[in-house]
N, C-alpha and C positions, 0 to 999 in steps of 0.2 A: 735629584735632578734640581737645580737651583732656578728661580724664577729669573727670566730675562725680559728686559724691556730695551726696544730700539729707539733711539730720537735722532734729531738732526745732527746733534753734536756726536753722537755715538751710542754705545750699548752700555745699559745697566745691569748688572746681576746681584741678586738679593740672596743671601744665603739664608738656609732654612732656619738656622738658628736665631737668627734675627727676627723671622716671622713668628717663630716659636715664642720668644722672649715677647715680643709686642703684643701677640695675641693672649699670652698668658696673662701679662698686666691687665690688657683690657677685660679678661674674663674675672680676676679676682677683686677688680672693683665693682662687680655687679652683686647687688642685695642676696644675703641668702648663701654666699660661697664663702666657707672659711679659708680655703686654699686649695692650691694644687697637689695633687698626691702621687707618690710613685711605689710601687708595689715591689718588693724584695723579692726576687725570684727563688732565692736559696729558702726564706723561711715563711714566704707568702703574708708579711706583715704590709701593712699599709703606713707610710709615713708622709706627715705633713710637711711640704718643703718650704724653706724659706724664701723670702722675695729675692734674693739673688740668683735664686737656682729654678726660678718658675718654668724654663725652658724644658727641664726633665719630666714634667706632667704634661707637655703638648708634644703630640706627634706630628710633624707636617710632612705630607707628600705633595709634590708638584708635577702635574703632568699636562702637557700642551698650554702651560701658564695659567692652569686652574689649580687652586689650592684646596686639598683636603686637609681637615685638621681634626684629631683625636685630643680630647680633654679628659683627663684624670683628676676628679675633683673630690673634696669634702665639703659635705653641705650641713647648714645649721640645722641642728634638731627642731623640728616642729614646721619648717617651711614646705609648701608644695613643692615637689622635684619637678614637674612639668612647669610651674611658674618660674621656676631659677633656671631652667633648662632654656625657656623661651627668652627669657632675659638675655642669657650668656649669648645665645644664638645670634639676635638682633644685634647685641653691643658689639660683639665679636665680629660679625660679618660687616659690619659699617666700618668699623674702626680699620680693620686690616685692607678692605677692599680700598679706603681712602689713603692708608699708609702705602701700600705696594702699587695701587693702580693696577693691581690682578683680580680677576673674580674668584670667589669662594662657591666650589662645586658642592662640598658637604661637610656638615661639623657633626662629628659624634661625641656626645659626652658619656663617660663613664662615671657614675658615681661610685667611689670607692670606700666611702665612711660618713659618718654622721658624727657630728660633735654638739656638744652643749655649750651655748656660749654665753657668758654672764652678762 
């Protein structure tokens, strides 16, 4: 289901891919995040996504104009997962709610890997 908003001038429909891309960009800007990840079903390998395909690491569900987001991320070795997760949740919640005008009901974060960054 897509996000819908009504205004005096008409209706606005926001596609899930747009929300996923925006949320992905907000997440990778957070300290401690290497990038978004996708898990290959065939071989079970985790792949780091390039900036152009961030939306593949984010799953968006919209129900009753409330957004649920699932993030699959790779984090920097040595950082606290809870600190990175809290940072992602607060940044993404603020950014997406301001961007869409819709409320976020839930954000799930799946840490798919750890990378050493120089």
